[in-house]
Every structure is written in structure tokens, then in C-alpha cells.
Phi, psi and omega in degrees: 000315179297322179297324179294323178297316182294320180293321179295321178296317181297326179293326179287316183231100182296352179278356181289136176277107184295332180284330181224065180297138179297153181089346176259167181299318180293325178293317178295321180296316179297317180299318180295316181296318177296319179296319179297315179297320180295314179296320179297316180295317179296317179298316178297314181299314180295318183300310184286336180280327183264358180274100183292131178060039180305135182276163180298319181297315180296317180298320179299314181291320179294317177299316181300314181296318182296307185290331179293309180293321178296321178296318178297319179295322178294319178297318178298320177296319180295321179298325181270356182274174180235157174066211184294337180297327183306310185287329177296315179293317181297315179297318178298321178294319179298319177301316180295317180297316179298315180297319181293314180296317180298316180294322180292325182275353181234065184294340181270020182300144178282162181299319182297318179295318179296322178299311179296321179300307182297319180295314180296318178300315183296317181293310182298314179297318179298316179299315181292324178292321177295318178300318179294319181295320181292336178273351183269186179225163177096164183292333183291341183293331179288328175292322178293323176295324177296318177300317178297319179295318177299321180296316180296315180300313179297317181296317179294320178300316180295317183290327181287328179243072183291351181276014180299142174279172182299319181292319179294320178296317179297320180295315181295314179296324180295315179297316178299314183297320178297313181296316179294320181298316178297318179297318179294319178296321178293321177296320178298319178295319179298318179295317184290325187275351181275110184279156170261115183254107180297134179230126177082177184287000000 
């Protein structure tokens, strides 16, 4: 019966995410996770952009905290997802957790290593997020694909110009995080505002 309600809603509004319809526990959970990731990304972006003369050590720790928490949120999203998206989100989250833990445990990392680290993390995470978005349904998947594309662009830019200084790296990561954060917050809003309208018995 519940499945019939969801299918009827999807027929009315093709933008409904059938795997996580709003108004259900899974829909609310997805919206919260997207919102947390969005707020975290915006906070990270603002922090590194307004921190004048941020040091390499500070950037390393801030980056580690950001990708670690974001990775945990991605894993949580994967656990609640269905189909092929589940593994894409989980793998992206695992990559983030590994990158975050490694950066936190290696505070004396050189700038070049951090650049390669950040670039590789951004590209791999972006590819996996796009893969998850393409397997999903609903209007929010295009926003998730946009987040993945932004991640890939930022990562490639970092990898192509490994001679970036700490301030330039922080600026690039900050701009990426702000853009991704806004997209994630909008995706969270889209998921939350799409109602499930029961039709029929």
C-alpha cells in the first residue's frame, strides 16, 4: 500500500526521489545528511577564505576535519541508499575518512604532499558522487552531480598546478567548498520540500 502511494506521487511529480521520498523517515534522514554536508562545506569554505595567511599546519588540520566529517556523512548516506548508489556513496565516504585520518595523523606533511592529497581526494570523490547521482532519481540528483563535477574540476586544477602555495590552495579549496555547500543545501531543501501525496486506497 505504501509502495502504491509512492508510485502515485512519482507519477504526479517526476522530481520525487523514489528511494527517499520526502515526508518519510528515509527522506528526512537524507535531507538532514545533505544539510549537514552543506553546512560543513560552507563553514570550511568561509574559514579558509577569511583566515589571513593560513599556515600549512592549520590548513592540514582544517582539511582533515572537513573531509573526515564529510566522509562519515557520505557513508551514512550510502547506508540509507538503495541499489548501486549505496556503494558509490560508501566508497566516497571511505576515501574521505582515510584522507582525513591520514592528514590528521601526519601534521608535518609537506605542501606538495597535501596538494596531491587534496587533488586526488577531490577527483575520486567527485567521480563517485556523479556515479551515485546518475543511479539515483529525482531532481536532487542533478545537484549532487553538480557537486561531483565541482569536486573533479577543483581536484584537476590542484593536480595540474601542484606548485600552489598554501594560501592559493586554501583559496581554491574554499571557493570549491562554498559552491559545493550551497548546492548541497539546495539539494537538502529540494528533498525536504517534495511532499508525498497519497492517492487511492
